[in-house]
C-alpha positions as CSV (number, residue, x, y, z in Angstrom):
1,X,174.5,39.3,69.7
2,X,175.9,35.9,71.0
3,X,178.4,35.6,73.9
4,X,181.3,35.0,71.5
5,X,180.5,38.3,69.5
6,X,180.1,40.1,72.7
7,X,183.3,39.0,74.2
8,X,185.2,39.9,71.0
9,X,183.9,43.4,71.1
10,X,184.8,43.8,74.7
11,X,188.3,42.5,74.0
12,X,188.8,45.0,71.1
13,X,187.6,47.8,73.5
14,X,189.9,46.8,76.2
15,X,192.8,46.6,73.8
16,X,192.1,50.1,72.6
17,X,191.9,51.4,76.2
18,X,195.2,50.0,77.1
19,X,196.9,51.6,73.9
20,X,197.4,48.4,72.1
21,X,195.9,49.8,69.1
22,X,197.2,47.6,66.2
23,X,195.8,44.5,68.2
24,X,192.6,46.3,69.0
25,X,192.1,47.0,65.1
26,X,192.9,43.4,64.2
27,X,190.2,42.3,66.6
28,X,187.6,44.8,65.2
29,X,188.5,43.6,61.7
30,X,188.3,40.0,62.4
31,X,185.0,40.3,63.8
32,X,183.8,42.4,60.8
33,X,185.1,39.7,58.5
34,X,183.8,36.8,60.5
35,X,180.4,38.3,61.0
36,X,179.9,40.7,58.0
37,X,176.2,40.8,58.8
38,X,176.8,41.9,62.3
39,X,175.9,45.7,62.1
40,X,177.0,46.6,65.7
41,X,180.5,45.3,64.9
42,X,180.7,47.6,61.9
43,X,179.5,50.5,64.0
44,X,182.2,50.0,66.7
45,X,184.9,49.6,64.1
46,X,183.8,52.8,62.5
47,X,183.8,54.6,65.9
48,X,187.5,53.2,66.5
49,X,188.5,54.5,63.1
50,X,187.3,57.8,63.7
51,X,189.1,58.0,67.0
52,X,192.3,57.1,65.1
53,X,191.9,59.9,62.8
54,X,190.8,57.9,59.7
55,X,187.5,59.6,58.7
56,X,186.8,58.2,55.3
57,X,187.3,54.6,56.5
58,X,185.0,55.4,59.4
59,X,182.4,56.8,57.0
60,X,182.5,53.6,55.0
61,X,182.0,51.4,58.2
62,X,179.2,53.5,59.2
63,X,177.5,53.2,55.7
64,X,178.0,49.4,56.1
65,X,176.1,49.5,59.4
66,X,173.3,51.4,57.9
67,X,173.0,49.0,54.9
68,X,172.7,46.1,57.4
69,X,169.7,47.9,58.9
70,X,171.3,48.5,62.4
71,X,169.0,49.4,65.1
72,X,168.9,53.2,66.1
73,X,170.1,54.4,62.6
74,X,170.0,58.1,64.0
75,X,173.0,57.4,66.1
76,X,175.2,56.2,62.9
77,X,173.7,59.2,61.0
78,X,174.6,61.7,63.7
79,X,178.1,60.3,63.9
80,X,178.5,60.5,60.2
81,X,177.4,64.1,60.3
82,X,180.0,64.9,62.9
83,X,182.7,63.3,60.7
84,X,181.6,65.2,57.5
85,X,181.5,68.3,59.6
86,X,185.1,67.8,60.6
87,X,185.9,67.2,56.8
88,X,184.3,70.6,55.9
89,X,181.6,68.9,53.9
90,X,179.0,71.2,55.4
91,X,176.0,70.3,53.2
92,X,176.6,66.6,53.6
93,X,176.8,67.1,57.4
94,X,173.7,68.9,57.6
95,X,171.9,66.5,55.5
96,X,173.0,63.5,57.8
97,X,171.9,65.4,60.9
98,X,168.5,65.9,59.2
99,X,168.3,62.3,58.2
100,X,169.1,61.3,61.9
101,X,166.2,63.6,63.0
102,X,164.0,62.0,60.3
103,X,164.6,58.6,62.0
104,X,164.1,60.0,65.4
105,X,162.9,63.8,65.9
106,X,163.8,63.8,69.5
107,X,167.4,62.4,69.3
108,X,169.3,64.8,71.2
109,X,172.9,64.4,69.8
110,X,171.7,65.1,66.3
111,X,169.6,68.3,67.3
112,X,172.7,69.5,69.3
113,X,175.1,68.8,66.5
114,X,172.8,70.4,64.0
115,X,172.4,73.4,66.3
116,X,176.2,73.8,66.5
117,X,176.4,73.8,62.6
118,X,173.8,76.5,62.6
119,X,175.8,78.4,65.1
120,X,179.0,78.2,63.0
121,X,177.2,79.7,60.0
122,X,175.6,82.5,62.0
123,X,172.1,81.1,61.7
124,X,171.2,82.4,65.4
125,X,167.4,81.9,65.5
126,X,167.7,78.3,64.1
127,X,170.5,77.5,66.6
128,X,168.7,78.9,69.5
129,X,165.5,77.1,68.6
130,X,167.2,73.9,68.5
131,X,169.0,74.5,71.9
132,X,165.7,75.5,73.5
133,X,164.0,72.4,72.0
134,X,166.7,70.2,73.6
135,X,166.1,71.8,77.0
136,X,162.3,71.0,76.5
137,X,163.2,67.4,76.0
138,X,165.9,67.4,78.7
139,X,166.1,70.2,81.2
140,X,169.3,68.8,82.6
141,X,171.1,68.9,79.1
142,X,173.1,71.8,80.2
143,X,175.3,71.9,77.2
144,X,172.4,73.6,75.4
145,X,171.9,76.0,78.2
146,X,175.4,77.0,78.0
147,X,175.2,77.6,74.2
148,X,172.2,79.9,74.7
149,X,173.8,82.0,77.2
150,X,176.9,82.5,75.0
151,X,174.6,83.3,72.0
152,X,172.5,86.2,73.5
153,X,173.4,89.3,75.5
154,X,172.1,89.4,79.2
155,X,171.7,92.8,80.6
156,X,169.6,92.0,83.7
157,X,171.4,90.5,86.6
158,X,167.9,89.0,87.5
159,X,167.5,87.3,84.1
160,X,165.8,83.9,84.2
161,X,168.9,82.6,82.4
162,X,171.0,83.6,85.3
163,X,168.6,81.8,87.6
164,X,168.7,78.6,85.7
165,X,172.5,78.6,85.7
166,X,172.6,79.1,89.4
167,X,170.1,76.3,89.9
168,X,172.0,74.0,87.7
169,X,175.1,74.7,89.7
170,X,173.3,73.7,93.1
171,X,172.8,70.1,91.8
172,X,175.1,67.6,93.2
173,X,177.1,65.1,91.1
174,X,177.3,67.2,88.0
175,X,180.1,66.0,85.7
176,X,183.3,68.0,86.3
177,X,183.3,69.4,82.6
178,X,179.6,70.3,82.9
179,X,180.1,72.1,86.1
180,X,183.0,74.0,84.6
181,X,181.0,75.1,81.5
182,X,178.3,76.3,83.8
183,X,180.7,78.6,85.7
184,X,182.1,80.0,82.5
185,X,178.5,80.7,81.2
186,X,177.6,82.4,84.4
187,X,180.7,84.5,84.5
188,X,179.8,85.7,81.0
189,X,176.2,86.4,81.9
190,X,177.3,88.5,84.9
191,X,179.8,90.3,82.8
192,X,177.0,91.2,80.3
193,X,175.1,92.5,83.3
194,X,177.9,94.6,84.7
195,X,178.2,92.6,87.7
196,X,182.0,92.4,87.4
197,X,182.5,91.1,91.1
198,X,180.2,88.2,90.7
199,X,181.6,87.5,87.2
200,X,185.2,87.3,88.3
201,X,184.3,84.9,91.0
202,X,182.4,82.6,88.5
203,X,185.4,82.8,86.0
204,X,187.7,82.0,88.9
205,X,185.6,78.8,89.9
206,X,185.6,77.8,86.1
207,X,189.2,78.1,85.9
208,X,189.9,76.2,89.1
209,X,187.8,73.6,87.8
210,X,189.5,73.2,84.5
211,X,192.9,72.6,86.2
212,X,192.6,68.7,86.2
213,X,192.1,68.6,82.5
214,X,194.9,71.1,81.5
215,X,198.3,70.0,80.9
216,X,200.6,71.5,83.7
217,X,202.2,74.8,82.7
218,X,206.0,74.4,83.4
219,X,207.6,77.9,83.1
220,X,211.2,76.6,82.9
221,X,210.2,74.1,80.2
222,X,208.5,76.9,78.2
223,X,211.5,79.2,78.7
224,X,213.9,76.4,77.4
225,X,211.6,75.7,74.4
226,X,211.7,79.3,73.5
227,X,215.5,79.5,73.9
228,X,215.8,76.5,71.6
229,X,213.8,78.0,69.0
230,X,215.8,81.4,69.2
231,X,219.2,79.5,69.0
232,X,218.0,77.3,66.1
233,X,216.3,79.7,63.8
234,X,219.1,82.1,62.9
235,X,219.9,84.1,59.8
236,X,222.2,81.3,58.6
237,X,219.4,78.7,59.0
238,X,217.1,80.8,56.9
239,X,219.7,81.5,54.3
240,X,220.3,77.7,54.0
241,X,216.7,76.7,54.2
242,X,215.3,74.9,51.0
243,X,212.2,76.5,49.7
244,X,209.4,74.1,48.7
245,X,206.9,76.6,47.3
246,X,206.8,80.2,46.1
247,X,203.1,80.7,46.6
248,X,201.9,83.6,48.7
249,X,200.7,81.7,51.6
250,X,199.1,83.7,54.4
251,X,199.4,82.6,58.2
252,X,197.5,84.7,60.9
253,X,199.0,84.5,64.2
254,X,198.7,86.2,67.6
255,X,197.6,85.4,71.0
256,X,194.4,83.7,71.6
257,X,191.6,86.2,71.8
258,X,193.6,88.9,70.0
259,X,191.3,89.4,67.1
260,X,192.7,86.9,64.7
261,X,189.0,85.6,63.8
262,X,187.9,89.1,63.0
263,X,190.9,89.9,60.8
264,X,190.4,86.5,58.9
265,X,186.6,87.3,58.5
266,X,187.5,90.7,57.2
267,X,190.0,89.1,54.6
268,X,187.5,86.6,53.6
269,X,185.4,89.3,51.9
270,X,188.1,89.5,49.3
271,X,187.4,87.3,46.3
272,X,191.2,86.3,46.0
273,X,191.1,85.0,49.6
274,X,189.5,81.9,51.2
275,X,189.3,81.6,55.0
276,X,190.9,78.2,56.1
277,X,190.2,78.8,59.8
278,X,192.4,76.9,62.2
279,X,194.4,74.4,59.9
280,X,195.9,71.8,62.2
281,X,198.3,70.4,59.5
282,X,201.6,71.6,61.1
283,X,200.5,71.2,64.8
284,X,199.7,67.5,64.0
285,X,202.7,66.9,61.9
286,X,205.0,68.2,64.4
287,X,203.3,66.7,67.3
288,X,203.9,63.3,65.9
289,X,207.8,63.8,66.4
290,X,207.2,64.2,70.1
291,X,210.1,66.5,70.2
292,X,210.6,70.2,70.9
293,X,210.4,72.2,67.7
294,X,214.0,72.9,67.2
295,X,214.9,69.2,67.7
296,X,212.2,68.1,65.4
297,X,213.3,70.2,62.6
298,X,217.0,69.0,63.0
299,X,215.9,65.4,63.1
300,X,213.7,65.8,59.9
301,X,216.5,66.9,57.7
302,X,216.0,68.3,54.2
303,X,213.9,65.5,52.8
304,X,211.8,65.5,55.8
305,X,211.2,69.3,55.8
306,X,210.5,69.1,52.0
307,X,207.8,66.5,52.7
308,X,206.4,68.6,55.5
309,X,206.1,71.7,53.2
310,X,205.0,69.9,50.1
311,X,202.3,68.0,52.1
312,X,200.8,71.4,53.4
313,X,200.6,72.8,49.9
314,X,198.8,69.5,48.7
315,X,196.4,69.7,51.7
316,X,195.4,73.3,50.6
317,X,194.9,72.1,47.0
318,X,192.7,69.2,48.3
319,X,190.6,71.2,50.6
320,X,190.5,74.6,48.9
321,X,190.6,73.7,45.1
322,X,190.9,77.0,43.0
323,X,191.6,79.4,45.9
324,X,194.5,81.8,45.1
325,X,195.2,82.5,48.8
326,X,194.1,80.5,51.8
327,X,194.5,82.0,55.3
328,X,195.7,79.8,58.1
329,X,194.5,81.2,61.4
330,X,196.2,79.3,64.3
331,X,197.5,81.5,67.2
332,X,200.1,78.9,68.2
333,X,202.0,79.3,65.0
334,X,204.2,81.8,67.0
335,X,206.9,79.3,67.3
336,X,206.8,78.2,63.7
337,X,207.2,81.4,61.8
338,X,210.9,80.8,61.0
339,X,210.3,77.2,59.9
340,X,207.3,78.5,57.7
341,X,209.5,81.4,56.2
342,X,212.2,78.9,55.3
343,X,209.7,76.6,53.5
344,X,207.6,79.3,52.0
345,X,209.8,82.4,51.3
346,X,206.9,84.5,49.9
347,X,204.6,83.7,53.0
348,X,203.2,86.6,54.7
349,X,202.4,86.6,58.5
350,X,199.5,88.6,59.9
351,X,200.2,89.2,63.5
352,X,197.2,90.2,65.6
353,X,197.9,92.6,68.5
354,X,195.7,93.7,71.2
355,X,196.0,95.5,74.6
356,X,197.8,92.7,76.5
357,X,195.7,92.8,79.7
358,X,192.6,92.7,77.6
359,X,193.9,89.9,75.7
360,X,195.0,87.9,78.8
361,X,191.7,88.5,80.6
362,X,189.8,87.3,77.5
363,X,191.8,84.1,77.5
364,X,191.0,83.6,81.2
365,X,187.4,84.1,80.4
366,X,187.4,81.3,77.8
367,X,187.0,77.5,78.4
368,X,189.8,76.8,76.2
369,X,191.4,73.4,74.9
370,X,193.1,71.5,77.5
371,X,196.3,71.8,75.7
372,X,196.5,75.5,76.4
373,X,198.1,74.9,79.7
374,X,198.6,78.5,80.8
375,X,195.0,79.6,80.2
376,X,193.5,79.1,83.7
377,X,196.0,81.2,85.6
378,X,196.4,85.0,85.1
379,X,199.9,85.0,86.2
380,X,200.9,82.1,83.8
381,X,199.1,84.0,81.0
382,X,201.3,86.9,81.7
383,X,204.3,84.7,81.6
384,X,203.3,83.2,78.4
385,X,202.8,86.6,76.8
386,X,206.3,87.7,77.6
387,X,207.7,84.5,75.9
388,X,205.6,85.1,72.8
389,X,206.8,88.6,72.8
390,X,210.4,87.5,72.8
391,X,209.6,85.1,69.8
392,X,208.0,87.9,67.9
393,X,210.8,90.2,68.5
394,X,213.1,87.5,67.1
395,X,211.1,87.0,63.9
396,X,210.8,90.8,63.5
397,X,214.6,91.0,63.4
398,X,214.9,88.2,60.9
399,X,212.1,89.0,58.4
400,X,210.0,92.0,59.7
401,X,209.1,93.0,56.2
402,X,207.0,89.8,56.0
403,X,205.1,90.5,59.0
404,X,202.0,92.9,59.5
405,X,200.8,93.9,62.9
406,X,197.1,94.1,62.8
407,X,195.9,96.1,65.8
408,X,192.6,94.9,67.2
409,X,191.8,98.1,68.9
410,X,192.6,100.3,66.1
411,X,190.6,98.1,63.8
412,X,187.4,98.1,65.9
413,X,187.8,101.9,66.5
414,X,188.1,102.5,62.6
415,X,188.3,99.3,60.5
416,X,189.1,100.9,57.0
417,X,192.5,102.2,57.4
418,X,193.7,98.9,59.1
419,X,191.9,96.9,56.3
420,X,193.5,98.9,53.5
421,X,196.9,98.6,55.0
422,X,196.7,94.8,55.3
423,X,195.3,94.3,51.7
424,X,198.3,96.5,50.6
425,X,200.6,94.4,52.5
426,X,199.2,91.3,50.8
427,X,199.4,92.9,47.3
428,X,195.6,92.9,47.0
429,X,193.2,95.6,45.6
430,X,190.7,97.3,48.0
431,X,187.3,95.7,48.2
432,X,184.5,97.4,50.0
433,X,182.9,94.0,50.8
434,X,185.8,93.4,53.2
435,X,184.1,95.6,55.7
436,X,180.7,93.6,55.7
437,X,182.2,90.6,57.8
438,X,179.5,90.7,60.2
439,X,176.9,89.9,57.6
440,X,178.9,87.2,55.9
441,X,177.4,83.8,56.0
442,X,180.7,81.8,55.9
443,X,181.5,79.2,58.6
444,X,183.2,80.3,61.7
445,X,184.6,77.8,64.2
446,X,186.0,79.5,67.1
447,X,185.2,80.8,70.7
448,X,184.5,84.1,68.9
449,X,181.5,82.5,66.8
450,X,178.9,85.2,67.8
451,X,181.2,88.2,68.3
452,X,182.4,88.1,64.7
453,X,178.6,88.2,63.5
454,X,178.0,91.5,65.3
455,X,178.8,95.0,64.2
456,X,182.1,96.4,65.4
457,X,182.0,97.6,69.1
458,X,184.6,98.9,71.4
459,X,183.3,97.9,74.8
460,X,186.1,95.0,74.9
461,X,188.8,97.8,74.6
462,X,189.9,98.5,78.2
463,X,187.8,95.8,79.8
464,X,190.6,94.8,82.0
465,X,190.1,98.0,84.1
466,X,186.6,96.8,85.2
467,X,188.5,93.8,86.8
468,X,191.5,95.6,88.1
469,X,190.9,95.1,91.7
470,X,191.1,91.4,91.5
471,X,193.9,91.2,88.9
472,X,197.4,89.7,90.3
473,X,200.4,92.1,90.0
474,X,202.3,90.1,87.6
475,X,199.4,90.5,85.2
476,X,199.0,94.1,85.8
477,X,202.7,94.6,85.0
478,X,202.2,93.8,81.4
479,X,203.1,96.7,79.1
480,X,200.3,98.8,77.7
481,X,200.6,98.0,74.0
482,X,202.4,95.9,71.5
483,X,204.1,92.6,71.2
484,X,207.5,93.7,69.9
485,X,210.4,93.2,72.2
């Protein structure tokens, strides 16, 4: 790489960092055109395209870099595997990770990404084997240690895994996210072992460490958002909404950690249902408006709403060809139920409910996405729960016949009655294989990746009582059951 090429790449990177994305892309493209034989330029351009949400173009540039015999092809192949994984092209993703390891058997990113893919398909032994291999290669690759701890049950407070987590946390200069992950993993290990006092302290430290990366939780702003939704989505709005499809779409909503993954996996046993997982279509589309939901819907107008609904149906057709029903499991669809009902009048909404304090504590125990602003504070979790309860009460009043409350605690205690009632609600016949979800090899992408692979157990019901001495009053004041207002 000559000085001119190096300078051009640096300029493109600086333009991207400063948010001047169009100029950055022009610089990447100019270099690729001027020096088509420059493999590193094609690789950097591919990485840029992926960051901009353009996966197919990114794959094309990565292929070009490979054809140009780029040094360290394992990095390119692993990146391609990640993109293919995101596109749900699972077999292609696995093949690219394996090609990366054929080029360099010790390339840790490919080992780690392939282990994650094994994890999502419930291939526990393969995933654990790879995570352990990573730690053999690099004992300080703590992401692999964290994945091992979450994949196994630790019943001994003196377990070597607990000792290893504690030693890792004593290291100075750990990256903040790594330290946070280790605290959450150690909390999980102590919870497994019944040391709830030590577990609570580790979860407290993990949540404290997460604060800098979480968006601030503004209670007044959240209350105003909910008030706007309640005012906007009225019987009159629903009556005047223009439907875009009469397909029997299914949306699974509910608080995080309330059993939505378990319910979706149960439904996926029916031949008429494909598990879509957490489809981000509406989240991304509405986020682009940079407006509160009610304002965004008003600004779209009829044409915009029609395009929004039609685009979703087309997305399902592209990604789940031939599927009669595709479940969309996103807990944050609480706010959108009125919009979805207006666009899709035959839609059905499966609302997962669980004992609120068990739900809230389970949220606090998870290292969730930075956008879940309330997740690291138990009092904020309680506040958010009350807002969701108001929303669900509103939707129940408008179209309660289209909403099914799937009770997590009832399901784990006796799954058949809940499963039969839900299939009846969806107009589907009973299938015994719906109860075989723990053995199903389909892909699960969620924090519950290992829980849904286990036979049903009730040890999470009433879990909050083990932590009652340390829970704040606002959290303890949550009602015992239900989400209805």
